[in-house]
VOGU-3710 file (C-alpha; in Angstrom, 3 decimals, decimal comma):
1> msftyiarrp> -0,094/0,224/-0,156  1,060/3,687/-0,346  2,125/5,760/2,244  -0,459/6,913/4,810  -0,880/10,740/5,599  -2,641/11,559/8,899  -4,526/14,777/9,856  -5,102/15,486/13,404  -8,281/16,815/15,105  -7,464/18,129/18,596
11> ifnrkqntvg> -9,666/17,186/21,579  -9,753/19,411/24,449  -10,911/19,395/28,051  -13,000/21,902/30,124  -10,127/24,052/30,781  -9,434/24,210/26,930  -6,273/21,977/27,026  -5,165/19,505/24,508  -5,790/16,107/25,888  -5,567/13,982/22,819
21> yellfsegen> -5,997/13,989/19,010  -8,597/12,305/16,742  -6,406/11,013/13,813  -7,910/10,918/10,140  -6,285/9,165/7,549  -5,714/9,691/3,877  -6,315/6,098/3,102  -8,957/3,788/4,371  -12,901/3,881/5,049  -14,167/7,194/6,486
31> nafpdssdvp> -10,798/8,394/7,478  -10,282/5,321/9,466  -6,966/3,183/10,055  -6,349/1,934/6,516  -6,953/-1,899/5,905  -6,658/-2,515/2,329  -5,579/-6,185/3,220  -6,862/-8,019/6,266  -3,935/-6,998/8,295  -2,113/-3,676/7,212
41> sysshkcide> 1,645/-3,762/6,612  4,359/-3,709/9,245  5,711/-0,391/7,739  2,227/0,949/8,004  1,974/0,085/11,566  5,349/1,449/12,217  4,656/4,884/10,520  1,338/5,235/12,531  3,028/4,178/15,853  5,890/6,687/15,298
51> finsnintny> 2,890/9,290/14,467  1,096/8,425/17,591  4,331/8,732/19,796  5,057/12,017/18,400  1,664/13,663/18,738  0,996/12,729/22,209  0,710/15,782/24,458  3,402/15,193/26,907  1,746/17,827/29,691  -0,826/15,087/30,145
61> hssrcfihfs> 0,133/11,516/30,930  -3,270/10,048/29,899  -3,164/11,812/26,552  -4,331/9,665/23,702  -5,007/9,410/20,004  -8,643/8,586/19,053  -8,505/6,245/15,786  -11,563/5,094/13,701  -11,109/1,211/12,914  -13,440/-0,240/10,140
71> ykslihlvpm> -15,435/-3,643/10,881  -12,505/-5,692/8,941  -9,562/-4,054/11,340  -11,871/-4,709/14,609  -12,499/-8,434/14,112  -8,921/-8,992/12,872  -8,005/-7,202/16,137  -5,640/-4,920/14,439  -5,821/-2,220/17,457  -3,972/-4,499/19,541
81> slpkdkivie> -0,727/-3,921/17,368  -0,806/-0,335/18,909  -0,119/0,783/22,564  -3,113/0,287/24,666  -2,440/3,284/26,737  -2,031/5,570/23,815  -5,135/5,074/21,788  -8,865/5,110/22,050  -10,786/2,733/19,592  -13,499/4,402/17,504
91> iletciptde> -16,095/2,241/15,916  -17,416/3,342/12,945  -21,115/3,690/12,149  -20,587/1,729/9,093  -20,129/-1,243/11,349  -22,620/-4,134/11,808  -23,197/-5,217/15,293  -22,645/-9,036/14,620  -21,411/-11,584/17,373  -17,860/-11,448/15,662
101> llsaiihlnr> -17,711/-7,927/16,110  -18,971/-8,226/19,854  -16,351/-10,799/20,508  -13,464/-8,494/19,121  -14,695/-5,606/21,381  -14,946/-7,782/24,514  -11,419/-9,166/23,865  -10,084/-5,518/23,233  -11,798/-4,375/26,335  -10,412/-7,190/28,698
111> ngyliscdef> -6,906/-6,132/27,257  -7,291/-2,785/28,563  -8,226/-0,786/25,457  -10,608/2,004/25,635  -13,561/1,898/23,240  -15,480/4,927/21,690  -18,263/5,577/19,120  -21,160/7,781/18,258  -24,716/7,957/19,569  -25,690/4,885/17,503
121> vlsnkwtafk> -24,252/2,755/20,309  -27,576/3,977/22,162  -29,975/1,784/19,973  -31,367/-1,221/20,921  -29,362/-3,432/18,204  -26,111/-2,301/20,121  -27,313/-3,118/23,558  -24,771/-6,208/24,004  -22,092/-3,752/23,350  -22,709/-0,850/25,922
131> pyiqivnidv> -20,939/-2,543/28,748  -17,653/-2,304/26,696  -18,010/1,334/25,653  -16,378/3,957/27,867  -16,823/7,150/25,591  -19,902/8,124/23,574  -19,594/11,112/21,025  -22,373/13,612/20,922  -22,501/15,280/17,687  -23,686/19,107/18,523
141> ahrnikdtcn> -24,167/19,576/14,621  -26,827/16,959/14,520  -29,386/18,808/16,615  -29,619/22,426/18,008  -27,926/23,068/21,361  -31,215/22,858/23,466  -32,174/19,420/21,905  -28,501/18,352/22,403  -28,639/19,235/26,092  -31,898/17,710/26,703
151> firklrsigs> -30,652/14,638/25,160  -27,420/14,478/27,418  -29,718/14,971/30,389  -31,947/12,118/29,255  -28,610/9,923/28,838  -27,589/10,714/32,467  -31,029/9,987/33,782  -30,915/6,564/32,755  -27,578/5,963/34,379  -25,103/6,147/31,937
161> kcillaknie> -21,367/6,452/33,003  -19,646/6,820/29,907  -17,534/10,013/29,359  -19,148/12,167/27,040  -17,233/13,694/23,984  -18,789/16,683/22,377  -18,239/17,049/18,662  -18,197/19,907/16,495  -18,307/22,815/18,801  -18,621/26,059/17,054
171> nkeqfdqvqn> -18,931/28,697/19,688  -18,740/29,344/23,202  -22,498/29,245/23,931  -22,672/25,674/22,833  -19,221/24,834/24,904  -20,609/26,416/28,067  -24,003/24,501/27,634  -22,784/21,068/27,124  -20,055/21,176/29,621  -22,751/22,251/32,156
181> vgcrffhgef> -24,711/19,010/31,537  -21,958/16,774/31,739  -19,644/16,575/28,761  -15,784/16,238/29,453  -14,070/16,246/26,159  -14,750/18,752/23,243  -13,671/19,236/19,406  -14,838/21,751/17,116  -13,977/24,911/15,303  -14,569/27,148/18,320
191> ftksqknkse> -11,151/26,431/19,870  -9,166/27,516/16,729  -11,500/29,986/15,320  -12,192/33,779/15,845  -15,125/34,419/18,411  -15,928/37,693/16,780  -18,950/38,307/19,221  -16,390/38,978/21,826  -16,160/42,885/22,902  -12,989/42,665/25,204
201> nmepeqvsal> -10,011/44,762/24,210  -6,610/43,497/23,457  -4,367/43,063/26,385  -1,144/45,290/26,503  1,217/42,561/25,597  -1,030/41,460/22,700  -0,978/45,059/21,309  2,813/45,085/21,530  3,279/41,718/20,034  0,828/43,064/16,983
211> nlfaeicknq> 3,194/45,956/16,632  6,158/43,807/16,701  4,643/41,326/14,286  3,745/44,638/11,973  7,588/45,765/12,174  8,735/42,290/10,997  6,492/42,421/8,001  7,922/45,376/6,433  9,994/44,989/3,131  12,852/46,886/4,844
221> vnfntvekii> 12,759/45,742/8,434  14,413/48,419/10,724  15,862/46,026/13,560  16,584/48,931/15,880  12,754/49,467/16,234  12,165/45,881/16,504  15,040/45,647/19,258  13,111/48,688/20,973  9,877/47,078/21,188  11,394/43,791/22,563
231> eqditmsfkl> 13,554/45,671/25,180  10,279/47,362/26,320  8,903/44,130/27,850  11,587/42,281/29,708  9,722/38,974/29,765  9,354/39,211/25,839  13,095/39,908/25,480  13,992/36,841/27,969  11,712/34,453/25,828  12,938/35,533/22,535
241> lsfvnslsir> 16,651/34,880/23,853  15,944/31,740/25,288  13,809/30,425/22,168  16,708/31,202/20,125  19,056/29,700/22,110  16,820/26,454/22,578  16,319/26,081/18,909  19,906/26,746/17,561  22,416/24,149/17,318  26,346/24,167/17,451
251> lkqpissfkq> 26,276/27,338/19,696  29,780/27,659/21,473  28,322/30,391/23,611  24,708/31,375/24,391  23,291/34,078/22,558  22,628/37,161/25,211  21,689/39,969/23,150  19,465/40,808/20,396  22,428/42,072/18,194  24,247/38,761/18,728
261> alvylgeerl> 21,055/36,976/17,494  20,690/39,361/14,426  24,507/38,399/13,505  23,970/34,832/14,219  20,699/33,975/12,616  20,727/36,677/9,666  17,458/38,891/9,163  15,342/36,300/7,568  15,695/33,554/10,316  15,494/36,349/13,174
271> kmfvsmiaas> 12,346/37,745/11,518  10,991/34,062/11,948  12,172/33,852/15,323  10,592/37,009/16,240  7,165/36,428/14,578  7,036/33,064/16,747  7,180/34,964/19,811  4,864/37,503/18,801  2,338/34,805/17,884  2,663/33,075/21,261
281> ymsnrkpfel> 1,839/36,670/22,804  -1,176/37,057/20,399  -2,652/33,819/21,091  -2,186/34,019/25,109  -5,892/33,919/25,656  -6,188/30,861/23,314  -5,792/27,282/23,668  -2,084/26,533/22,979  -3,204/24,466/20,118  -3,905/27,391/18,091
291> yklsmqraqf> -0,538/28,580/18,290  0,862/25,208/16,991  -1,619/25,548/14,478  -0,220/28,942/13,683  3,346/27,629/13,392  2,355/24,558/11,154  0,598/26,796/8,695  3,415/29,404/8,589  5,956/26,644/7,788  3,818/24,916/5,459
301> clqmskhshf> 3,450/28,139/3,287  6,940/28,458/3,817  7,883/24,855/2,393  5,454/25,225/-0,424  6,660/28,838/-1,418  9,404/26,737/-3,215  7,137/25,613/-5,631  6,935/27,558/-8,986  3,290/28,808/-8,363  4,050/30,311/-5,209
311> rdyqtfafmi> 7,621/31,620/-5,587  6,831/35,252/-5,912  5,776/35,446/-2,442  8,511/33,435/-1,091  9,830/36,076/1,166  6,755/36,642/2,776  5,267/32,891/2,700  5,963/32,465/6,721  4,174/35,699/7,372  1,300/34,786/5,149
321> gmsslldaml> 0,583/31,688/6,967  0,647/32,995/10,282  -1,343/36,288/9,279  -4,249/33,972/8,123  -4,817/33,046/11,562  -4,703/36,215/13,142  -8,420/36,520/13,508  -8,690/33,333/15,692  -5,727/34,590/17,696  -7,082/38,064/18,464
331> dntlelilea> -11,029/37,559/18,223  -11,216/40,191/15,617  -12,154/40,526/11,812  -8,784/39,798/9,610  -9,773/42,872/7,714  -9,394/45,218/10,620  -6,046/43,472/11,824  -4,511/43,596/8,675  -4,958/47,144/8,377  -2,155/47,316/11,231
341> iplsddikns> 0,124/45,133/9,380  2,392/46,562/6,475  1,825/43,765/4,050  1,090/44,777/0,331  -2,672/45,431/-0,788  -2,171/42,207/-3,117  -1,146/39,941/-0,193  -3,988/41,565/2,100  -6,786/41,164/-0,376  -5,564/37,682/-1,350
351> llqkngpigd> -5,750/36,646/2,304  -9,096/38,135/2,694  -10,571/36,814/-0,638  -8,688/33,745/-0,548  -7,895/34,239/-4,296  -4,726/34,014/-6,268  -1,688/32,018/-5,619  -1,957/33,347/-1,807  -5,636/32,161/-1,495  -4,732/28,783/-3,228
361> liilaehyeq> -1,983/28,152/-0,613  -4,068/28,939/2,433  -6,928/26,746/0,760  -4,524/23,930/0,728  -3,382/24,314/4,406  -7,380/24,493/5,259  -8,180/21,137/3,370  -5,477/19,200/5,130  -6,196/20,682/8,402  -9,868/19,470/7,848
371> anwkgigqqc> -8,824/15,995/6,402  -10,459/16,984/3,108  -8,469/14,790/0,927  -10,653/15,208/-2,068  -10,260/18,903/-1,792  -6,635/18,722/-1,693  -6,713/16,473/-4,892  -8,938/18,963/-6,822  -6,845/21,907/-5,640  -3,466/20,200/-6,922
381> skldiqvsev> -4,822/19,398/-10,364  -5,881/22,975/-10,405  -2,383/24,180/-9,621  -0,562/21,325/-11,500  1,133/20,253/-8,120  1,921/16,751/-6,959  -0,276/15,743/-4,029  2,635/14,267/-2,375  4,254/17,551/-2,418  1,700/18,968/-0,255
391> ydameeakiw> 1,383/16,003/1,920  5,304/15,945/2,612  5,432/19,645/3,419  2,603/19,504/5,817  4,092/16,404/7,506  7,529/18,543/7,666  5,517/21,332/9,102  3,825/19,179/11,604  7,138/18,037/12,994  8,585/21,328/13,083
401> scevfqaiqs> 5,628/23,057/14,977  5,707/20,354/17,683  9,408/21,173/18,043  8,580/24,744/18,183  5,616/24,454/20,774  7,827/22,312/22,999  10,504/25,184/23,061  7,900/27,739/23,806  6,505/25,518/26,602  9,825/25,140/28,270
411> inv> 10,758/28,704/28,454  7,000/29,363/29,868  7,646/27,020/32,836
//
């Protein structure tokens, strides 16, 4: 079988901290673990096992990856080839509740695996499976929020002790209401999208960070001005130097000043480092996952800018990727935020309208983040780009963003 690419959908707890990821596969039934044969190849297992290990949130010892398994994978006990303490087995709705499947689920449960499925498990034909299900997924998009909460109350009233995971949360109202009636885990656009209904002003450090990012986006960056902005915030200055040192290799002596960093890194790399710190400040009210996503998208855009279709924007590719998520970081309209950033009108309009090469680039990133494999294929055909180029660039960006996130976390302690 060909190489399997994996998108990840973060799962949050009530404090909006990431406690795991739902993994979505480019091959296989309904984004499920691939089983083009009865038992996937050793190389596929190894690849996915490495991915699971690299995507576990080390801040939570119980962090897990949620994986869809098809009927064939389950009855062949394929999940047992993966670590039981790092995955949650999700039963697909396309599965048929046969005796053979029940036997497999009982075996997996007795061997310490957690089992999850959607609301269909509550129907009578799945009654025999209920004692072995630990997590039930409630899709908020399937009904209005009032009906969803009433459904959850009814579920609790009949004595269900399953952990409830609310799917497809779109706004704070939904998040507040479903957690009030007993949901413990959540995923959806709410956690990584702008909440434009908020009326709060930006905090002073967010304003400083936006000003800093605006300076870095200039064609001719005045690094004396950048240095002055950073020096006004002792914490920001400390974080930048710690960050540079933590991600720079072969340093005989630690970098101890902004000017040293400029000489050692050069203008382009220092612009990236400064923008990473600015992004961490701008997203300080948001789940850490948004910061990780902004780094992933920025690096993806930088990787893809090597392609001829995007080469004219190579200098600003990293900034473009990050700029596309500023509305989510600052809970304001992108149009208003971009007024403060000295990007060209061409770049601004393309970000707002999602047209031209820049629009194509952001659309590609969004398709991957949403595991829209068909959309990626169509976009690549339109642009005459190999799908593998997109997948490889995103895989590199994911690994890189995890490294950056860990470095940021280490200096936040």
